[in-house]
PyMOL Python script that loads the backbone (N, CA, C, O; Angstrom):
from pymol import cmd

cmd.read_pdbstr("""\
ATOM      1  N   MET A   1     126.651  93.624 110.693  1.00  0.00           N
ATOM      2  CA  MET A   1     125.313  93.428 110.154  1.00  0.00           C
ATOM      3  C   MET A   1     124.257  93.983 111.104  1.00  0.00           C
ATOM      4  O   MET A   1     123.277  94.587 110.669  1.00  0.00           O
ATOM      5  N   PHE A   2     124.465  93.775 112.409  1.00  0.00           N
ATOM      6  CA  PHE A   2     123.526  94.275 113.395  1.00  0.00           C
ATOM      7  C   PHE A   2     123.458  95.798 113.363  1.00  0.00           C
ATOM      8  O   PHE A   2     122.383  96.376 113.522  1.00  0.00           O
ATOM      9  N   ILE A   3     124.590  96.443 113.159  1.00  0.00           N
ATOM     10  CA  ILE A   3     124.622  97.910 113.123  1.00  0.00           C
ATOM     11  C   ILE A   3     123.820  98.425 111.929  1.00  0.00           C
ATOM     12  O   ILE A   3     123.130  99.440 112.031  1.00  0.00           O
ATOM     13  N   PHE A   4     123.910  97.730 110.806  1.00  0.00           N
ATOM     14  CA  PHE A   4     123.134  98.130 109.624  1.00  0.00           C
ATOM     15  C   PHE A   4     121.645  98.101 109.924  1.00  0.00           C
ATOM     16  O   PHE A   4     120.937  99.065 109.631  1.00  0.00           O
ATOM     17  N   TRP A   5     121.157  97.005 110.508  1.00  0.00           N
ATOM     18  CA  TRP A   5     119.725  96.886 110.817  1.00  0.00           C
ATOM     19  C   TRP A   5     119.295  97.893 111.873  1.00  0.00           C
ATOM     20  O   TRP A   5     118.188  98.429 111.809  1.00  0.00           O
ATOM     21  N   TYR A   6     120.158  98.149 112.836  1.00  0.00           N
ATOM     22  CA  TYR A   6     119.846  99.124 113.878  1.00  0.00           C
ATOM     23  C   TYR A   6     119.689 100.513 113.263  1.00  0.00           C
ATOM     24  O   TYR A   6     118.730 101.217 113.577  1.00  0.00           O
ATOM     25  N   ARG A   7     120.612 100.916 112.397  1.00  0.00           N
ATOM     26  CA  ARG A   7     120.529 102.230 111.754  1.00  0.00           C
ATOM     27  C   ARG A   7     119.314 102.312 110.833  1.00  0.00           C
ATOM     28  O   ARG A   7     118.636 103.338 110.783  1.00  0.00           O
ATOM     29  N   TYR A   8     119.042 101.233 110.109  1.00  0.00           N
ATOM     30  CA  TYR A   8     117.878 101.204 109.216  1.00  0.00           C
ATOM     31  C   TYR A   8     116.574 101.367 110.011  1.00  0.00           C
ATOM     32  O   TYR A   8     115.701 102.150 109.635  1.00  0.00           O
ATOM     33  N   ALA A   9     116.459 100.623 111.105  1.00  0.00           N
ATOM     34  CA  ALA A   9     115.261 100.713 111.943  1.00  0.00           C
ATOM     35  C   ALA A   9     115.163 102.084 112.590  1.00  0.00           C
ATOM     36  O   ALA A   9     114.079 102.662 112.669  1.00  0.00           O
ATOM     37  N   SER A  10     116.276 102.595 113.047  1.00  0.00           N
ATOM     38  CA  SER A  10     116.290 103.911 113.688  1.00  0.00           C
ATOM     39  C   SER A  10     115.864 104.996 112.698  1.00  0.00           C
ATOM     40  O   SER A  10     115.057 105.863 113.035  1.00  0.00           O
ATOM     41  N   ASN A  11     116.401 104.949 111.483  1.00  0.00           N
ATOM     42  CA  ASN A  11     116.030 105.933 110.463  1.00  0.00           C
ATOM     43  C   ASN A  11     114.564 105.793 110.062  1.00  0.00           C
ATOM     44  O   ASN A  11     113.894 106.796 109.813  1.00  0.00           O
ATOM     45  N   SER A  12     114.067 104.579 109.998  1.00  0.00           N
ATOM     46  CA  SER A  12     112.667 104.359 109.643  1.00  0.00           C
ATOM     47  C   SER A  12     111.739 104.921 110.721  1.00  0.00           C
ATOM     48  O   SER A  12     110.725 105.545 110.408  1.00  0.00           O
ATOM     49  N   ILE A  13     112.084 104.701 111.969  1.00  0.00           N
ATOM     50  CA  ILE A  13     111.269 105.222 113.066  1.00  0.00           C
ATOM     51  C   ILE A  13     111.291 106.748 113.069  1.00  0.00           C
ATOM     52  O   ILE A  13     110.261 107.380 113.301  1.00  0.00           O
ATOM     53  N   MET A  14     112.441 107.340 112.817  1.00  0.00           N
ATOM     54  CA  MET A  14     112.549 108.801 112.757  1.00  0.00           C
ATOM     55  C   MET A  14     111.701 109.354 111.610  1.00  0.00           C
ATOM     56  O   MET A  14     111.050 110.388 111.762  1.00  0.00           O
ATOM     57  N   ALA A  15     111.706 108.676 110.478  1.00  0.00           N
ATOM     58  CA  ALA A  15     110.925 109.125 109.331  1.00  0.00           C
ATOM     59  C   ALA A  15     109.433 109.047 109.633  1.00  0.00           C
ATOM     60  O   ALA A  15     108.682 109.949 109.263  1.00  0.00           O
ATOM     61  N   LEU A  16     108.997 107.990 110.295  1.00  0.00           N
ATOM     62  CA  LEU A  16     107.586 107.881 110.665  1.00  0.00           C
ATOM     63  C   LEU A  16     107.183 108.951 111.675  1.00  0.00           C
ATOM     64  O   LEU A  16     106.084 109.500 111.604  1.00  0.00           O
ATOM     65  N   ARG A  17     108.072 109.238 112.608  1.00  0.00           N
ATOM     66  CA  ARG A  17     107.774 110.244 113.628  1.00  0.00           C
ATOM     67  C   ARG A  17     107.638 111.635 113.013  1.00  0.00           C
ATOM     68  O   ARG A  17     106.799 112.426 113.444  1.00  0.00           O
ATOM     69  N   ASP A  18     108.458 111.933 112.010  1.00  0.00           N
ATOM     70  CA  ASP A  18     108.457 113.257 111.402  1.00  0.00           C
ATOM     71  C   ASP A  18     107.437 113.401 110.284  1.00  0.00           C
ATOM     72  O   ASP A  18     107.245 114.503 109.770  1.00  0.00           O
ATOM     73  N   ASP A  19     106.782 112.316 109.898  1.00  0.00           N
ATOM     74  CA  ASP A  19     105.795 112.353 108.822  1.00  0.00           C
ATOM     75  C   ASP A  19     104.538 113.067 109.299  1.00  0.00           C
ATOM     76  O   ASP A  19     104.012 112.749 110.366  1.00  0.00           O
ATOM     77  N   GLU A  20     104.046 114.041 108.509  1.00  0.00           N
ATOM     78  CA  GLU A  20     102.879 114.819 108.902  1.00  0.00           C
ATOM     79  C   GLU A  20     101.729 114.693 107.909  1.00  0.00           C
ATOM     80  O   GLU A  20     100.847 115.552 107.895  1.00  0.00           O
ATOM     81  N   GLU A  21     101.710 113.665 107.091  1.00  0.00           N
ATOM     82  CA  GLU A  21     100.644 113.517 106.109  1.00  0.00           C
ATOM     83  C   GLU A  21      99.303 113.210 106.755  1.00  0.00           C
ATOM     84  O   GLU A  21      98.266 113.564 106.196  1.00  0.00           O
ATOM     85  N   GLY A  22      99.290 112.570 107.899  1.00  0.00           N
ATOM     86  CA  GLY A  22      98.046 112.209 108.560  1.00  0.00           C
ATOM     87  C   GLY A  22      97.365 113.368 109.261  1.00  0.00           C
ATOM     88  O   GLY A  22      96.231 113.227 109.719  1.00  0.00           O
ATOM     89  N   ILE A  23      98.032 114.512 109.355  1.00  0.00           N
ATOM     90  CA  ILE A  23      97.464 115.656 110.057  1.00  0.00           C
ATOM     91  C   ILE A  23      96.196 116.138 109.365  1.00  0.00           C
ATOM     92  O   ILE A  23      95.230 116.471 110.052  1.00  0.00           O
ATOM     93  N   GLY A  24      96.156 116.189 108.060  1.00  0.00           N
ATOM     94  CA  GLY A  24      94.966 116.635 107.337  1.00  0.00           C
ATOM     95  C   GLY A  24      93.781 115.724 107.594  1.00  0.00           C
ATOM     96  O   GLY A  24      92.656 116.196 107.755  1.00  0.00           O
ATOM     97  N   THR A  25      94.025 114.433 107.633  1.00  0.00           N
ATOM     98  CA  THR A  25      92.961 113.474 107.909  1.00  0.00           C
ATOM     99  C   THR A  25      92.433 113.653 109.318  1.00  0.00           C
ATOM    100  O   THR A  25      91.223 113.613 109.540  1.00  0.00           O
ATOM    101  N   LEU A  26      93.321 113.849 110.264  1.00  0.00           N
ATOM    102  CA  LEU A  26      92.916 114.044 111.652  1.00  0.00           C
ATOM    103  C   LEU A  26      92.065 115.294 111.794  1.00  0.00           C
ATOM    104  O   LEU A  26      91.051 115.276 112.492  1.00  0.00           O
ATOM    105  N   GLU A  27      92.459 116.369 111.149  1.00  0.00           N
ATOM    106  CA  GLU A  27      91.675 117.609 111.210  1.00  0.00           C
ATOM    107  C   GLU A  27      90.290 117.396 110.618  1.00  0.00           C
ATOM    108  O   GLU A  27      89.300 117.874 111.172  1.00  0.00           O
ATOM    109  N   LEU A  28      90.209 116.691 109.510  1.00  0.00           N
ATOM    110  CA  LEU A  28      88.922 116.424 108.880  1.00  0.00           C
ATOM    111  C   LEU A  28      88.031 115.586 109.788  1.00  0.00           C
ATOM    112  O   LEU A  28      86.840 115.869 109.911  1.00  0.00           O
ATOM    113  N   VAL A  29      88.581 114.574 110.419  1.00  0.00           N
ATOM    114  CA  VAL A  29      87.808 113.729 111.325  1.00  0.00           C
ATOM    115  C   VAL A  29      87.302 114.541 112.516  1.00  0.00           C
ATOM    116  O   VAL A  29      86.156 114.374 112.934  1.00  0.00           O
ATOM    117  N   LEU A  30      88.136 115.408 113.061  1.00  0.00           N
ATOM    118  CA  LEU A  30      87.719 116.243 114.194  1.00  0.00           C
ATOM    119  C   LEU A  30      86.607 117.211 113.801  1.00  0.00           C
ATOM    120  O   LEU A  30      85.670 117.414 114.572  1.00  0.00           O
ATOM    121  N   ILE A  31      86.696 117.803 112.626  1.00  0.00           N
ATOM    122  CA  ILE A  31      85.654 118.725 112.163  1.00  0.00           C
ATOM    123  C   ILE A  31      84.340 117.985 111.987  1.00  0.00           C
ATOM    124  O   ILE A  31      83.293 118.485 112.397  1.00  0.00           O
ATOM    125  N   VAL A  32      84.376 116.811 111.389  1.00  0.00           N
ATOM    126  CA  VAL A  32      83.158 116.022 111.196  1.00  0.00           C
ATOM    127  C   VAL A  32      82.563 115.624 112.543  1.00  0.00           C
ATOM    128  O   VAL A  32      81.344 115.645 112.711  1.00  0.00           O
ATOM    129  N   ALA A  33      83.409 115.263 113.500  1.00  0.00           N
ATOM    130  CA  ALA A  33      82.915 114.879 114.827  1.00  0.00           C
ATOM    131  C   ALA A  33      82.229 116.055 115.511  1.00  0.00           C
ATOM    132  O   ALA A  33      81.191 115.881 116.148  1.00  0.00           O
ATOM    133  N   VAL A  34      82.795 117.239 115.385  1.00  0.00           N
ATOM    134  CA  VAL A  34      82.180 118.432 115.984  1.00  0.00           C
ATOM    135  C   VAL A  34      80.848 118.739 115.309  1.00  0.00           C
ATOM    136  O   VAL A  34      79.878 119.082 115.986  1.00  0.00           O
ATOM    137  N   LEU A  35      80.790 118.622 113.997  1.00  0.00           N
ATOM    138  CA  LEU A  35      79.528 118.872 113.284  1.00  0.00           C
ATOM    139  C   LEU A  35      78.448 117.876 113.691  1.00  0.00           C
ATOM    140  O   LEU A  35      77.293 118.257 113.878  1.00  0.00           O
ATOM    141  N   ILE A  36      78.812 116.619 113.828  1.00  0.00           N
ATOM    142  CA  ILE A  36      77.840 115.604 114.259  1.00  0.00           C
ATOM    143  C   ILE A  36      77.356 115.910 115.669  1.00  0.00           C
ATOM    144  O   ILE A  36      76.166 115.781 115.955  1.00  0.00           O
ATOM    145  N   ALA A  37      78.260 116.314 116.550  1.00  0.00           N
ATOM    146  CA  ALA A  37      77.872 116.652 117.923  1.00  0.00           C
ATOM    147  C   ALA A  37      76.917 117.840 117.932  1.00  0.00           C
ATOM    148  O   ALA A  37      75.944 117.839 118.687  1.00  0.00           O
ATOM    149  N   LEU A  38      77.177 118.856 117.105  1.00  0.00           N
ATOM    150  CA  LEU A  38      76.285 120.016 117.033  1.00  0.00           C
ATOM    151  C   LEU A  38      74.905 119.633 116.521  1.00  0.00           C
ATOM    152  O   LEU A  38      73.892 120.117 117.026  1.00  0.00           O
ATOM    153  N   VAL A  39      74.869 118.772 115.527  1.00  0.00           N
ATOM    154  CA  VAL A  39      73.581 118.324 114.995  1.00  0.00           C
ATOM    155  C   VAL A  39      72.804 117.558 116.060  1.00  0.00           C
ATOM    156  O   VAL A  39      71.591 117.729 116.189  1.00  0.00           O
ATOM    157  N   LEU A  40      73.491 116.721 116.815  1.00  0.00           N
ATOM    158  CA  LEU A  40      72.807 115.959 117.856  1.00  0.00           C
ATOM    159  C   LEU A  40      72.288 116.859 118.978  1.00  0.00           C
ATOM    160  O   LEU A  40      71.210 116.615 119.520  1.00  0.00           O
ATOM    161  N   VAL A  41      73.041 117.885 119.322  1.00  0.00           N
ATOM    162  CA  VAL A  41      72.629 118.789 120.397  1.00  0.00           C
ATOM    163  C   VAL A  41      71.461 119.655 119.954  1.00  0.00           C
ATOM    164  O   VAL A  41      70.514 119.850 120.716  1.00  0.00           O
ATOM    165  N   PHE A  42      71.514 120.175 118.736  1.00  0.00           N
ATOM    166  CA  PHE A  42      70.495 121.106 118.253  1.00  0.00           C
ATOM    167  C   PHE A  42      69.524 120.447 117.275  1.00  0.00           C
ATOM    168  O   PHE A  42      68.979 121.119 116.399  1.00  0.00           O
ATOM    169  N   ARG A  43      69.306 119.156 117.414  1.00  0.00           N
ATOM    170  CA  ARG A  43      68.471 118.400 116.491  1.00  0.00           C
ATOM    171  C   ARG A  43      67.048 118.956 116.403  1.00  0.00           C
ATOM    172  O   ARG A  43      66.531 119.161 115.305  1.00  0.00           O
ATOM    173  N   GLU A  44      66.420 119.198 117.540  1.00  0.00           N
ATOM    174  CA  GLU A  44      65.031 119.675 117.542  1.00  0.00           C
ATOM    175  C   GLU A  44      64.910 121.051 116.898  1.00  0.00           C
ATOM    176  O   GLU A  44      63.962 121.302 116.154  1.00  0.00           O
ATOM    177  N   GLU A  45      65.851 121.937 117.173  1.00  0.00           N
ATOM    178  CA  GLU A  45      65.825 123.276 116.583  1.00  0.00           C
ATOM    179  C   GLU A  45      66.011 123.208 115.067  1.00  0.00           C
ATOM    180  O   GLU A  45      65.356 123.936 114.320  1.00  0.00           O
ATOM    181  N   ILE A  46      66.901 122.334 114.626  1.00  0.00           N
ATOM    182  CA  ILE A  46      67.144 122.190 113.181  1.00  0.00           C
ATOM    183  C   ILE A  46      65.904 121.637 112.495  1.00  0.00           C
ATOM    184  O   ILE A  46      65.522 122.117 111.428  1.00  0.00           O
ATOM    185  N   ILE A  47      65.272 120.634 113.093  1.00  0.00           N
ATOM    186  CA  ILE A  47      64.068 120.048 112.499  1.00  0.00           C
ATOM    187  C   ILE A  47      62.954 121.080 112.445  1.00  0.00           C
ATOM    188  O   ILE A  47      62.255 121.183 111.436  1.00  0.00           O
ATOM    189  N   GLY A  48      62.776 121.853 113.523  1.00  0.00           N
ATOM    190  CA  GLY A  48      61.752 122.904 113.536  1.00  0.00           C
ATOM    191  C   GLY A  48      62.007 123.953 112.473  1.00  0.00           C
ATOM    192  O   GLY A  48      61.076 124.392 111.797  1.00  0.00           O
ATOM    193  N   PHE A  49      63.247 124.355 112.320  1.00  0.00           N
ATOM    194  CA  PHE A  49      63.593 125.350 111.299  1.00  0.00           C
ATOM    195  C   PHE A  49      63.308 124.819 109.902  1.00  0.00           C
ATOM    196  O   PHE A  49      62.740 125.529 109.073  1.00  0.00           O
ATOM    197  N   LEU A  50      63.697 123.580 109.637  1.00  0.00           N
ATOM    198  CA  LEU A  50      63.461 123.013 108.312  1.00  0.00           C
ATOM    199  C   LEU A  50      61.969 122.844 108.019  1.00  0.00           C
ATOM    200  O   LEU A  50      61.529 123.054 106.889  1.00  0.00           O
ATOM    201  N   LYS A  51      61.188 122.464 109.041  1.00  0.00           N
ATOM    202  CA  LYS A  51      59.742 122.337 108.838  1.00  0.00           C
ATOM    203  C   LYS A  51      59.110 123.685 108.517  1.00  0.00           C
ATOM    204  O   LYS A  51      58.283 123.779 107.611  1.00  0.00           O
ATOM    205  N   SER A  52      59.491 124.727 109.250  1.00  0.00           N
ATOM    206  CA  SER A  52      58.933 126.054 108.976  1.00  0.00           C
ATOM    207  C   SER A  52      59.367 126.549 107.595  1.00  0.00           C
ATOM    208  O   SER A  52      58.588 127.195 106.894  1.00  0.00           O
ATOM    209  N   LEU A  53      60.576 126.254 107.215  1.00  0.00           N
ATOM    210  CA  LEU A  53      61.060 126.647 105.897  1.00  0.00           C
ATOM    211  C   LEU A  53      60.285 125.931 104.795  1.00  0.00           C
ATOM    212  O   LEU A  53      59.910 126.549 103.799  1.00  0.00           O
ATOM    213  N   MET A  54      60.046 124.643 104.966  1.00  0.00           N
ATOM    214  CA  MET A  54      59.290 123.896 103.958  1.00  0.00           C
ATOM    215  C   MET A  54      57.826 124.355 103.906  1.00  0.00           C
ATOM    216  O   MET A  54      57.224 124.368 102.833  1.00  0.00           O
ATOM    217  N   ASP A  55      57.251 124.730 105.052  1.00  0.00           N
ATOM    218  CA  ASP A  55      55.889 125.272 105.054  1.00  0.00           C
ATOM    219  C   ASP A  55      55.819 126.572 104.266  1.00  0.00           C
ATOM    220  O   ASP A  55      54.877 126.795 103.505  1.00  0.00           O
ATOM    221  N   LYS A  56      56.825 127.435 104.452  1.00  0.00           N
ATOM    222  CA  LYS A  56      56.863 128.694 103.706  1.00  0.00           C
ATOM    223  C   LYS A  56      57.000 128.439 102.207  1.00  0.00           C
ATOM    224  O   LYS A  56      56.356 129.103 101.396  1.00  0.00           O
ATOM    225  N   VAL A  57      57.838 127.480 101.850  1.00  0.00           N
ATOM    226  CA  VAL A  57      58.016 127.148 100.433  1.00  0.00           C
ATOM    227  C   VAL A  57      56.710 126.622  99.860  1.00  0.00           C
ATOM    228  O   VAL A  57      56.339 126.963  98.736  1.00  0.00           O
ATOM    229  N   GLU A  58      56.016 125.800 100.621  1.00  0.00           N
ATOM    230  CA  GLU A  58      54.752 125.228 100.151  1.00  0.00           C
ATOM    231  C   GLU A  58      53.693 126.314  99.952  1.00  0.00           C
ATOM    232  O   GLU A  58      52.969 126.299  98.956  1.00  0.00           O
ATOM    233  N   THR A  59      53.599 127.250 100.893  1.00  0.00           N
ATOM    234  CA  THR A  59      52.596 128.311 100.749  1.00  0.00           C
ATOM    235  C   THR A  59      52.935 129.226  99.579  1.00  0.00           C
ATOM    236  O   THR A  59      52.042 129.635  98.836  1.00  0.00           O
ATOM    237  N   LYS A  60      54.205 129.550  99.410  1.00  0.00           N
ATOM    238  CA  LYS A  60      54.607 130.417  98.285  1.00  0.00           C
ATOM    239  C   LYS A  60      54.375 129.712  96.950  1.00  0.00           C
ATOM    240  O   LYS A  60      53.963 130.347  95.980  1.00  0.00           O
ATOM    241  N   SER A  61      54.633 128.419  96.892  1.00  0.00           N
ATOM    242  CA  SER A  61      54.421 127.701  95.634  1.00  0.00           C
ATOM    243  C   SER A  61      52.924 127.590  95.341  1.00  0.00           C
ATOM    244  O   SER A  61      52.529 127.623  94.176  1.00  0.00           O
ATOM    245  N   ASP A  62      52.082 127.459  96.373  1.00  0.00           N
ATOM    246  CA  ASP A  62      50.634 127.457  96.167  1.00  0.00           C
ATOM    247  C   ASP A  62      50.172 128.793  95.615  1.00  0.00           C
ATOM    248  O   ASP A  62      49.292 128.842  94.756  1.00  0.00           O
ATOM    249  N   GLU A  63      50.764 129.886  96.107  1.00  0.00           N
ATOM    250  CA  GLU A  63      50.402 131.227  95.607  1.00  0.00           C
ATOM    251  C   GLU A  63      50.798 131.373  94.137  1.00  0.00           C
ATOM    252  O   GLU A  63      50.058 131.971  93.356  1.00  0.00           O
ATOM    253  N   VAL A  64      51.926 130.847  93.763  1.00  0.00           N
ATOM    254  CA  VAL A  64      52.416 130.995  92.401  1.00  0.00           C
ATOM    255  C   VAL A  64      51.552 130.186  91.439  1.00  0.00           C
ATOM    256  O   VAL A  64      51.241 130.663  90.347  1.00  0.00           O
ATOM    257  N   PHE A  65      51.162 128.983  91.818  1.00  0.00           N
ATOM    258  CA  PHE A  65      50.441 128.109  90.907  1.00  0.00           C
ATOM    259  C   PHE A  65      48.928 128.301  90.941  1.00  0.00           C
ATOM    260  O   PHE A  65      48.211 127.637  90.192  1.00  0.00           O
ATOM    261  N   ASP A  66      48.428 129.189  91.791  1.00  0.00           N
ATOM    262  CA  ASP A  66      46.968 129.453  91.811  1.00  0.00           C
ATOM    263  C   ASP A  66      46.589 130.526  90.851  1.00  0.00           C
ATOM    264  O   ASP A  66      45.412 130.869  90.742  1.00  0.00           O
TER     265      ASP A  66
END
""", "prot")
cmd.dss("prot")
cmd.show_as("cartoon", "prot")
cmd.util.cbc("prot")
cmd.orient("prot")
């Protein structure tokens, strides 16, 4: 009986070790972490770019509706 449980546990551990389904999740988490880090580092530049872009949109829309 002990040998049966030992083989069952051994096979289960081997199956868990060889399972690669979590790799996709890990890659996604790493990509998101890198993107968040980039946003935090370049926060001021991104905000400045978006403000200038919105100013341009506002001036162009004023030209169209005048």
